Backbone bond lengths (Angstrom), bond angles and torsions (degrees), N, CA, C in turn:
res aa  C-N    CA-C-N  psi(-1)  N-CA   C-N-CA  omega(-1)  CA-C   N-CA-C  phi
1 M - - - 1.443 - - 1.530 109.55 -
2 R 1.299 117.78 131.71 1.463 122.65 -177.46 1.511 109.86 -79.73
3 Q 1.319 115.48 150.34 1.449 121.40 176.38 1.513 109.30 -76.46
4 A 1.332 116.25 157.38 1.454 120.74 176.53 1.524 109.35 -62.13
5 I 1.299 115.07 149.13 1.461 120.83 179.96 1.511 108.51 -92.23
6 D 1.326 115.18 130.37 1.454 120.14 177.98 1.513 110.11 -73.40
7 P 1.340 117.55 143.30 1.466 119.24 176.04 1.521 109.93 -70.28
8 A 1.329 116.61 158.34 1.468 121.04 176.15 1.522 108.58 -58.41
9 P 1.353 120.65 147.83 1.452 125.16 8.47 1.514 113.84 -89.74
10 A 1.301 120.17 -1.20 1.467 121.31 -178.35 1.524 109.49 -84.74
11 V 1.322 117.46 55.76 1.451 122.19 -175.95 1.522 111.25 -76.80
12 A 1.310 116.70 -45.12 1.460 120.67 -174.00 1.518 111.38 -81.09
13 R 1.305 114.99 139.43 1.458 122.82 174.12 1.512 107.16 -121.24
14 R 1.305 117.49 142.60 1.462 121.01 -178.91 1.518 110.45 -117.04
15 M 1.328 115.92 145.44 1.445 123.65 177.44 1.518 107.32 -124.37
16 I 1.307 115.86 136.54 1.457 120.99 177.76 1.519 107.46 -120.86
17 E 1.311 116.42 133.41 1.456 120.82 -179.54 1.517 108.78 -101.94
18 R 1.361 116.83 116.90 1.461 122.39 179.46 1.510 108.78 -151.47
19 P 1.261 122.44 134.12 1.460 126.54 -29.52 1.518 109.14 -64.32
20 P 1.335 119.49 178.40 1.455 120.25 -177.78 1.523 111.41 -50.19
21 G 1.332 114.57 131.90 1.451 119.99 178.44 1.517 114.65 92.91
22 R 1.321 118.51 -13.56 1.463 120.81 -179.82 1.518 108.69 -117.04
23 I 1.313 116.68 126.99 1.455 121.06 -177.72 1.513 109.24 -105.99
24 E 1.326 115.87 126.69 1.464 121.59 178.82 1.509 109.71 -105.56
25 E 1.320 115.41 143.60 1.446 120.13 175.71 1.507 109.12 -106.01
26 G 1.304 117.01 141.02 1.451 123.08 177.26 1.502 108.84 -153.86
27 P 1.324 117.41 -166.70 1.458 119.16 177.99 1.530 110.43 -56.39
28 M 1.325 116.55 136.54 1.462 123.29 178.79 1.526 112.04 62.21
29 T 1.328 118.26 34.87 1.455 119.68 179.90 1.514 111.08 -114.24
30 K 1.317 115.30 155.58 1.454 123.46 175.04 1.512 106.91 -137.37
31 V 1.294 116.95 125.97 1.455 121.26 179.99 1.525 109.21 -80.32
32 L 1.299 116.40 135.99 1.456 121.83 176.34 1.522 107.90 -73.84
33 T 1.322 116.26 116.92 1.460 121.26 -175.86 1.529 110.42 -137.48
34 G 1.319 114.90 178.62 1.458 121.53 171.64 1.512 113.98 63.82
35 I 1.315 114.75 -149.52 1.459 121.51 -173.45 1.522 112.53 -65.09
36 V 1.344 117.61 -30.38 1.477 119.32 177.90 1.527 109.79 -68.10
37 A 1.320 117.50 -41.68 1.467 120.91 175.86 1.532 110.24 -62.60
38 E 1.333 116.65 -41.67 1.468 120.53 177.45 1.532 110.41 -61.45
39 H 1.326 116.10 -40.26 1.463 121.06 179.46 1.533 110.95 -61.01
40 I 1.327 116.80 -49.21 1.470 120.92 -179.16 1.529 110.18 -62.51
41 R 1.336 117.08 -43.25 1.474 120.42 177.94 1.528 110.70 -59.72
42 A 1.335 116.58 -44.33 1.464 121.10 -178.30 1.528 111.08 -65.51
43 V 1.350 116.86 -40.55 1.471 120.49 177.06 1.520 109.42 -59.32
44 N 1.326 116.60 -47.92 1.466 120.57 -177.07 1.526 112.99 -70.15
45 A 1.325 117.29 -17.55 1.465 121.99 176.31 1.535 111.16 -92.95
46 F 1.348 117.45 -2.59 1.471 123.50 -178.17 1.527 111.05 55.79
47 D 1.341 116.24 41.28 1.463 123.09 -175.28 1.533 109.59 -104.34
48 V 1.323 116.59 97.13 1.466 121.92 -176.33 1.520 111.45 -54.36
49 N 1.327 117.55 -52.08 1.467 120.62 -176.13 1.523 112.15 -62.03
50 A 1.325 117.31 -40.73 1.467 120.45 -179.99 1.527 111.13 -68.15
51 I 1.330 117.53 -37.90 1.470 120.22 177.45 1.520 109.30 -63.82
52 V 1.319 117.12 -51.66 1.463 121.62 -177.51 1.524 110.72 -60.63
53 A 1.320 117.68 -35.41 1.472 121.67 -179.73 1.530 112.86 -64.55
54 T 1.321 118.22 -15.94 1.475 120.28 179.46 1.531 112.06 -80.50
55 F 1.337 117.84 -12.73 1.467 122.70 -175.84 1.527 112.18 -99.02
56 A 1.328 115.59 148.37 1.466 122.15 169.92 1.532 108.44 -72.02
57 Q 1.317 117.20 157.89 1.465 122.04 -178.37 1.526 112.88 -57.25
58 D 1.324 117.03 -37.85 1.466 121.13 -176.60 1.530 112.44 -105.12
59 A 1.307 116.67 24.33 1.469 121.52 -179.45 1.519 110.80 -67.10
60 Y 1.328 114.24 164.84 1.461 119.12 171.16 1.516 109.50 -134.37
61 V 1.331 114.45 153.19 1.457 123.34 174.52 1.519 106.04 -124.27
62 N 1.320 116.26 136.34 1.459 120.72 170.31 1.517 105.35 -115.33
63 D 1.319 116.15 111.02 1.458 122.66 -178.33 1.523 108.57 -127.05
64 N 1.306 116.20 123.71 1.465 121.06 178.93 1.531 111.43 54.68
65 R 1.334 115.17 42.80 1.462 124.54 178.24 1.524 113.03 63.28
66 R 1.332 116.24 26.90 1.462 121.58 175.42 1.521 108.31 -119.83
67 E 1.328 116.96 133.96 1.456 121.28 177.36 1.514 110.02 -93.35
68 I 1.328 115.12 126.56 1.452 122.45 177.20 1.524 104.84 -115.97
69 V 1.336 117.35 112.65 1.456 121.69 -169.70 1.523 110.94 -116.63
70 G 1.337 115.48 130.14 1.453 121.85 176.52 1.521 111.68 91.08
71 I 1.326 114.61 153.24 1.461 121.32 -172.23 1.531 112.31 -63.87
72 D 1.341 118.85 -33.68 1.465 120.46 -179.47 1.530 111.10 -68.41
73 A 1.325 116.24 -43.55 1.468 120.23 177.81 1.530 110.52 -67.09
74 I 1.327 116.42 -39.01 1.471 120.32 177.87 1.528 109.56 -62.10
75 R 1.323 117.76 -42.82 1.475 120.56 177.94 1.527 111.02 -58.41
76 R 1.333 117.71 -45.09 1.470 120.46 179.69 1.532 110.77 -62.98
77 W 1.338 117.20 -40.98 1.475 121.77 177.55 1.529 110.33 -62.58
78 V 1.338 116.56 -45.74 1.466 120.94 179.16 1.526 110.45 -60.84
79 E 1.328 117.01 -47.60 1.466 120.86 -178.43 1.528 111.66 -59.44
80 K 1.331 116.78 -45.55 1.470 120.57 -173.91 1.525 112.81 -83.98
81 E 1.331 117.04 -48.96 1.459 119.66 -167.60 1.525 115.01 -100.95
82 M 1.292 118.16 -18.52 1.470 119.59 177.33 1.534 109.42 -101.38
83 V 1.308 116.42 -66.87 1.463 120.27 -178.76 1.528 110.53 -71.75
84 G 1.320 117.38 -42.47 1.461 120.95 -179.92 1.521 112.79 -59.58
85 D 1.329 116.46 -36.09 1.468 121.38 178.93 1.529 112.74 -94.78
86 H 1.329 116.61 8.67 1.471 122.54 179.41 1.530 112.23 51.11
87 V 1.317 115.59 47.43 1.467 120.93 179.88 1.525 109.53 -74.76
88 A 1.323 114.61 132.30 1.467 121.98 175.31 1.524 107.79 -127.11
89 I 1.329 115.13 148.64 1.466 121.47 -178.67 1.518 109.15 -121.99
90 E 1.325 116.01 123.16 1.463 121.43 171.90 1.530 107.10 -98.98
91 V 1.318 116.07 109.28 1.462 120.74 -176.29 1.520 109.99 -65.61
92 R 1.328 115.52 129.27 1.460 122.00 178.99 1.522 112.30 -110.50
93 E 1.341 116.91 -30.97 1.464 119.87 -175.14 1.519 108.80 -158.99
94 V 1.327 115.50 144.22 1.462 121.98 175.28 1.515 108.49 -129.84
95 L 1.325 115.81 130.04 1.459 121.59 177.43 1.518 108.83 -122.72
96 D 1.320 116.17 139.10 1.457 121.95 173.15 1.520 106.66 -103.53
97 H 1.316 116.77 118.66 1.457 120.61 -178.47 1.525 108.99 -123.20
98 Y 1.335 115.18 96.49 1.466 122.22 179.25 1.530 111.94 52.84
99 G 1.315 116.48 40.00 1.457 120.39 176.88 1.513 114.77 95.46
100 D 1.321 117.77 -15.41 1.459 120.80 174.14 1.528 107.74 -91.43
101 T 1.303 116.67 153.30 1.458 121.52 -177.00 1.517 109.83 -114.53
102 I 1.328 115.33 128.96 1.465 121.94 175.79 1.524 106.74 -110.33
103 V 1.314 115.95 123.45 1.464 121.87 178.75 1.519 107.64 -117.36
104 R 1.323 116.20 120.67 1.457 120.60 173.57 1.527 106.34 -100.08
105 G 1.323 115.40 130.58 1.452 118.19 -177.14 1.513 112.66 -146.22
106 A 1.324 114.45 152.53 1.460 121.67 174.22 1.526 107.00 -84.16
107 Y 1.318 116.02 121.56 1.460 122.81 -179.01 1.514 109.39 -97.25
108 D 1.330 115.22 141.84 1.454 120.67 172.40 1.521 107.29 -146.23
109 G 1.301 116.04 160.31 1.454 120.59 -179.85 1.507 110.31 164.53
110 E 1.321 115.73 -165.06 1.457 122.58 -176.68 1.528 111.03 -107.18
111 Y 1.325 116.64 44.25 1.455 122.83 178.91 1.528 109.09 -102.95
112 D 1.324 116.32 168.82 1.461 122.02 -179.89 1.525 109.47 -66.92
113 K 1.316 117.29 117.08 1.464 122.47 -176.55 1.534 112.13 -103.39
114 T 1.324 116.29 14.15 1.463 120.96 178.51 1.524 109.67 -57.48
115 N 1.324 116.27 129.67 1.466 124.29 177.87 1.527 114.25 65.11
116 L 1.315 117.74 15.64 1.464 121.12 175.45 1.524 108.99 -101.73
117 P 1.337 116.93 152.62 1.466 118.40 177.59 1.525 110.75 -67.65
118 K 1.337 115.44 159.16 1.463 120.42 179.57 1.527 110.46 -55.85
119 E 1.327 116.81 -43.61 1.468 121.55 174.87 1.523 107.77 -109.33
120 L 1.318 116.15 110.64 1.459 122.07 -177.82 1.527 109.54 -93.09
121 I 1.326 116.12 110.79 1.463 122.09 177.20 1.522 107.78 -103.83
122 L 1.320 116.37 119.67 1.456 121.52 178.13 1.520 109.70 -114.93
123 S 1.332 115.48 146.92 1.461 122.18 175.38 1.520 107.88 -98.34
124 N 1.326 115.73 129.50 1.458 123.04 -179.89 1.521 107.52 -113.24
125 Y 1.320 116.65 118.11 1.464 122.24 -178.51 1.527 108.38 -103.95
126 F 1.340 115.96 108.64 1.461 122.74 -177.10 1.525 110.78 -102.32
127 K 1.325 115.74 133.13 1.461 121.81 169.23 1.524 105.43 -116.75
128 V 1.340 115.53 123.95 1.462 121.84 -176.91 1.528 109.01 -117.75
129 R 1.318 115.88 133.79 1.456 122.08 175.20 1.523 107.86 -137.48
130 N 1.322 115.85 135.47 1.472 121.72 178.54 1.526 112.66 50.97
131 G 1.336 116.00 39.29 1.452 121.12 174.02 1.516 115.91 77.58
132 K 1.331 118.26 10.37 1.464 121.72 179.23 1.526 109.29 -130.84
133 I 1.322 116.32 151.89 1.461 121.52 175.00 1.524 107.36 -75.53
134 V 1.333 116.63 122.22 1.461 120.81 177.37 1.524 111.32 -100.96
135 S 1.332 116.87 -22.74 1.454 119.68 173.00 1.520 110.13 -152.17
136 L 1.324 113.95 143.98 1.459 122.50 176.02 1.519 106.83 -138.78
137 V 1.334 115.46 120.42 1.460 121.47 177.30 1.522 106.86 -116.39
138 I 1.328 115.90 124.28 1.468 122.68 -176.90 1.521 107.60 -112.29
139 I 1.334 115.77 120.74 1.464 120.42 -173.47 1.523 111.21 -132.54
140 F 1.325 114.47 137.89 1.458 122.14 170.75 1.524 105.84 -91.80
141 N 1.324 116.18 90.93 1.455 121.81 -176.05 1.522 111.40 -75.64
142 Q 1.301 115.13 151.56 1.455 123.61 174.83 1.518 108.06 -109.40
143 P 1.326 118.35 151.13 1.466 120.21 178.47 1.527 110.79 -59.26
144 S 1.306 115.47 140.37 1.463 121.08 179.09 1.528 109.71 -87.64
145 P 1.327 117.09 141.32 1.464 119.26 175.93 1.532 111.77 -77.45
146 Y 1.332 117.37 -2.58 1.471 121.18 -175.76 1.505 112.18 -109.00
């Protein structure tokens, strides 16, 4: 069950993981729960079926500026690029933004790391409806000058 969303301006909630595997709540924190937590657990377990089960049938993923649409395409992406490359996510921060969940995490795995930083932090933007992920956008954000 998701926590109530705070009205603006206290829109963002932060989660800090300390030590690995244990999530603490404090001021401005949001605990990673529900289907998004299940998704992260399944990714880290390299469990194709469990990852795919977190998505709605007509969901989409945007990864590395590529749109992957529908559960069959998502399954192929998960098999090849997530589980196939042994991708794991160490959650660093969780934000609740008007009901959508933003997870920032350190990614590691057996993928091509050419021209990537030593520690790759990606932002994952989850939209959940009726207990399933309907969209996931994964972005390698750059610092804003503003």
